[in-house]
C-alpha positions in Angstrom: -0.6 29.0 -24.8 -2.9 26.2 -22.8 -5.3 27.2 -20.4 -6.3 25.4 -17.5 -9.8 26.7 -16.3 -11.5 26.2 -12.9 -15.3 26.1 -12.8 -16.7 27.1 -9.2 -19.2 28.5 -7.1 -18.8 29.7 -3.4 -15.8 28.3 -2.7 -13.3 31.0 -2.1 -9.7 29.5 -0.7 -9.0 26.3 -3.3 -10.0 27.6 -6.7 -7.5 30.9 -6.0 -4.7 28.8 -4.1 -5.0 26.4 -7.5 -4.6 28.8 -10.4 -1.7 30.5 -8.3 -0.1 26.9 -7.8 -0.5 26.3 -11.3 0.9 29.3 -12.6 3.9 29.2 -10.2 5.3 26.3 -11.2 4.5 26.6 -15.4 5.6 30.4 -14.5 3.4 31.2 -17.8 5.7 29.3 -20.2 3.3 27.2 -22.3 0.2 26.7 -19.9 -1.6 29.4 -17.6 -4.6 28.4 -15.3 -7.5 31.0 -14.6 -11.5 31.0 -13.8 -13.5 29.6 -16.4 -15.4 33.0 -18.1 -18.3 31.7 -20.2 -19.7 34.7 -22.6 -21.9 31.9 -25.0 -22.4 28.5 -25.4 -23.0 27.1 -28.8 -23.4 23.4 -30.1 -20.0 21.7 -31.5 -17.8 24.7 -31.0 -14.6 24.0 -29.0 -14.0 25.7 -25.6 -10.7 27.8 -24.8 -9.6 26.0 -22.3 -7.2 22.5 -22.9 -8.5 21.6 -19.1 -11.5 22.2 -17.0 -11.5 21.6 -13.2 -15.3 21.3 -12.3 -16.0 22.2 -9.1 -19.7 23.3 -9.6 -21.6 21.3 -12.4 -23.4 19.3 -9.8 -25.4 22.1 -8.5 -25.1 24.3 -11.7 -27.2 22.2 -14.8 -26.2 24.7 -17.8 -22.6 24.4 -16.7 -23.1 20.4 -17.1 -24.2 21.0 -20.5 -21.8 23.0 -21.2 -18.9 20.9 -20.0 -20.1 17.6 -22.1 -20.3 20.0 -25.0 -16.3 21.2 -23.8 -15.3 17.5 -23.4 -16.8 16.6 -26.9 -14.8 18.9 -28.4 -11.5 17.7 -26.9 -11.6 19.8 -23.2 -10.2 17.2 -20.4 -12.8 18.3 -18.0 -11.7 16.6 -14.3 -14.3 15.1 -13.3 -15.7 13.3 -16.4 -18.9 15.1 -16.8 -20.5 11.9 -19.0 -19.8 9.4 -16.1 -20.5 11.9 -12.9 -24.0 12.4 -14.8 -24.7 8.4 -14.9 -23.1 7.6 -11.1 -25.2 7.3 -8.2 -24.1 6.0 -4.7 -26.1 2.8 -4.9 -24.1 1.6 -8.4 -21.2 2.7 -6.4 -21.7 -0.1 -3.7 -22.3 -2.8 -6.4 -19.1 -2.1 -8.0 -17.4 -2.4 -5.0 -19.0 -5.8 -4.1 -17.5 -6.8 -7.5 -14.3 -5.2 -6.6 -13.6 -7.1 -3.4 -14.0 -3.6 -0.9 -15.9 -4.4 1.5 -18.6 -2.0 2.0 -22.0 -2.0 4.1 -25.0 -4.2 3.4 -27.3 -2.3 1.2 -30.6 -2.7 -0.4 -32.4 -0.4 -2.7 -36.2 0.6 -1.6 -39.1 2.1 -4.1 -39.9 5.8 -3.2 -42.7 6.6 -1.4 -44.2 8.3 -3.5 -45.2 7.6 -7.3 -42.9 9.5 -9.9 -45.2 12.1 -11.6 -47.0 10.8 -14.6 -47.1 7.1 -13.2 -49.7 5.2 -11.8 -50.6 1.5 -10.6 -49.7 -0.3 -13.4 -45.8 1.6 -13.7 -45.1 -0.6 -11.0 -46.6 -4.0 -12.2 -43.1 -5.5 -12.1 -43.1 -4.8 -8.1 -43.9 -7.8 -6.1 -46.1 -6.9 -3.4 -45.1 -6.9 -0.3 -41.5 -7.2 -1.2 -39.5 -9.3 1.1 -39.3 -6.6 3.6 -37.7 -9.7 6.5 -35.3 -10.5 4.2 -34.0 -7.3 3.7 -34.6 -6.6 7.4 -32.5 -9.7 8.6 -29.6 -8.8 5.7 -29.2 -4.9 7.1 -30.6 -5.5 10.6 -31.4 -2.4 12.7 -30.7 0.4 13.7 -29.9 1.3 10.3 -29.0 4.5 8.2 -31.2 5.3 5.1 -30.0 7.5 2.3 -30.5 8.3 -1.3 -29.6 6.7 -3.6 -28.0 9.6 -5.4 -27.2 12.7 -4.0 -24.6 14.2 -1.3 -24.0 16.6 1.5 -26.2 14.6 4.0 -29.5 15.4 2.8 -32.0 13.5 3.4 -30.2 10.9 5.3 -32.2 9.2 8.6 -30.9 6.9 11.0 -33.8 4.0 11.6 -34.1 2.1 14.9 -36.6 -0.3 13.9 -39.1 -1.2 11.0 -42.0 1.2 12.1 -39.2 3.8 12.5 -38.3 3.1 8.8 -42.0 3.5 7.7 -42.5 6.8 9.5 -39.2 8.8 8.2 -39.9 6.8 4.7 -42.9 8.9 4.2 -41.1 12.0 4.7 -38.9 11.4 1.2 -41.4 11.9 -1.3 -39.8 10.6 -4.5 -36.2 10.3 -3.4 -35.3 6.3 -4.3 -34.0 5.2 -1.1 -31.2 2.7 0.2 -31.2 0.8 3.2 -28.2 0.4 4.7 -26.4 -1.6 7.7 -25.0 0.5 10.4 -21.1 0.6 10.8 -20.2 0.9 14.8 -16.5 2.2 14.1 -13.4 2.9 16.1 -11.5 4.7 13.3 -12.9 6.6 10.3 -10.9 8.0 7.2 -11.1 10.2 4.3 -9.0 9.8 1.4 -8.3 12.2 -1.4 -7.8 10.7 -4.6 -6.0 12.7 -7.6 -5.6 10.9 -11.0 -6.2 7.6 -10.1 -2.8 7.3 -8.4 -2.1 10.2 -5.9 -3.8 8.7 -2.5 -4.0 11.0 0.5 -5.4 9.4 3.4 -6.6 11.8 6.4 -8.2 11.2 9.9 -11.8 12.1 10.3 -14.7 12.2 12.6 -17.6 12.6 10.9 -19.6 13.3 14.5 -17.4 16.2 14.8 -18.7 19.6 14.3 -18.0 20.5 10.5 -14.8 22.8 11.2 -13.3 19.5 14.0 -13.5 16.8 11.6 -10.1 16.6 10.4 -8.9 17.5 14.2 -8.6 13.6 15.3 -6.0 11.1 15.5 -6.2 7.5 15.0 -6.4 4.8 17.2 -4.5 2.1 15.8 -1.1 2.5 15.8 2.4 1.0 14.9 2.5 -2.1 12.7 -1.2 -2.3 12.3 -1.7 1.1 11.4 0.8 0.8 8.5 -1.2 -2.4 7.2 -4.9 -0.5 7.6 -3.1 2.6 5.7 -2.1 0.1 3.0 -5.1 -1.7 2.4 -7.1 1.5 2.4 -4.9 2.9 -0.1 -5.2 -0.3 -2.2 -9.3 0.2 -2.1 -9.0 4.0 -2.8 -7.1 3.4 -6.2 -9.3 0.1 -7.1 -12.6 2.0 -6.7 -11.5 5.3 -8.3 -9.3 3.6 -11.1 -12.6 1.6 -11.8 -15.0 4.7 -11.5 -12.9 6.7 -13.5 -13.1 10.0 -11.4 -9.6 12.1 -11.3 -10.8 14.0 -8.4 -12.7 12.4 -5.2 -12.8 11.4 -1.7 -13.3 8.1 -0.2 -14.6 7.5 3.1 -14.1 4.5 5.8 -15.6 3.1 8.4 -12.8 0.9 10.7 -14.5 -2.0 12.4 -13.0 -5.1 13.7 -10.0 -3.8 11.8 -11.5 -3.9 8.6 -11.8 -0.7 6.3 -15.4 -0.3 5.3 -15.8 2.0 2.0 -18.9 4.2 3.3 -19.1 7.0 0.4 -17.0 7.2 -2.4 -18.8 9.5 -4.9 -17.6 13.0 -4.0 -16.4 14.3 -7.1 -16.4 17.9 -6.3 -15.1 17.1 -2.5 -14.4 19.7 0.0 -11.2 21.3 -0.2 -11.6 24.6 2.1 -8.3 25.4 4.0 -10.6 26.3 6.9 -12.2 22.8 6.8 -9.9 20.3 5.8 -7.0 22.3 7.7 -3.5 24.1 6.2 -1.8 20.3 5.7 -4.1 18.7 3.7 -5.2 21.5 2.0 -1.6 21.9 1.0 -1.8 18.1 -0.3 -4.4 18.7 -2.1 -3.3 21.7 -4.1 -0.2 20.8 -5.0 -1.5 17.4 -6.4 -4.8 18.9 -8.5 -2.1 21.5 -9.6 0.6 18.9 -10.3 -2.2 16.7 -12.3 -4.1 19.3 -14.4 -0.9 20.2 -15.9 0.3 16.5 -17.1 -3.8 16.5 -18.6 -3.0 19.9 -20.0 0.6 18.9 -21.7 -0.7 15.5 -23.4 -4.0 16.9 -24.1 -5.1 17.4 -27.9 -8.3 19.3 -29.0 -10.7 17.0 -31.5 -10.0 13.7 -29.5 -11.5 12.4 -26.3 -9.2 13.7 -23.5 -11.2 12.6 -20.5 -10.4 9.8 -18.2 -13.1 6.8 -18.4 -12.9 4.0 -15.6 -11.9 0.2 -16.3 -16.0 -0.5 -15.2 -16.5 1.4 -18.6 -13.2 0.7 -20.6 -12.3 -2.8 -19.7 -16.0 -4.2 -18.3 -13.7 -4.5 -14.8 -17.2 -6.7 -13.4 -17.1 -10.1 -14.9 -20.2 -11.6 -16.3 -21.7 -13.5 -13.4 -21.9 -16.6 -14.9 -22.0 -18.4 -11.5 -25.2 -16.5 -10.1 -28.2 -19.3 -11.1 -31.6 -17.0 -11.9 -34.0 -16.7 -9.4 -37.6 -17.9 -9.9 -39.7 -14.9 -11.0 -43.6 -14.6 -11.2 -45.1 -13.6 -14.3 -47.2 -10.7 -14.4 -50.7 -11.6 -15.5 -52.4 -10.3 -18.8 -55.4 -8.0 -18.7 -58.7 -9.9 -19.4 -60.1 -9.4 -22.7 
């Protein structure tokens, strides 16, 4: 009997619906689903689960460490805990540029406060002052400033001008921030992607109260809408296959008919029926159950059963041989 486990925290509607759906589909014949229960974690010892869907380790480091050991021993962890640990939003944007997926112009900002146990010499490789005018011209104001790694709309600022940027950047402590072009959009979409092949595109209004964000209709219609949906689906697949996410959401803001990928590092996306609505909930439960059963069927203990994106597997980003090296300043040696 193979077990599919789901690791979760405060959410209630999706985990239990997922468990029920898997068990309805398998009828207890060779595969069952249940909540993950951990009574001990020992190095190099396999878990009892063929598949684990991870919905909480981004907030609980103990679970992340447990999942890495489970994956090492052959559990198919959804999402791959090694890549989930390495990924962040700034890299997502960099990869999107190389994949040809439109994203807002974005630059990276050093943290306002030095990291612990660092001093002036720790930053001697930064040219001071930074080329602020180039960055401002590239991004333009108003803009958004957000952590280069993180989620949940934490520490996200809209900045009106350089003075506003300096003031708000002063509140960010040791966070490394991105400064990103504002996309004034006519439509917005949030897209589930499961297994790197199942895509569900949902109209979404991030400016609405949380419980009303999915209660919206797209403004584009007819052939233009069909073409836009095809383009969005293509971009969703490109991003998730390159990143290697089994369960993720991608958000797009539509400006002048062009979908700009805004946020595509959501490996434990909202799947609560009370926010996503019954139709979207049914889609995510059904497809998550089908994919988990596929993974359990093919899983073999003692081998690597995690998904690795094409960026890692096949070097999706080609060598940048066409880029000339920029002129750099040398660091002066200290006088003896």
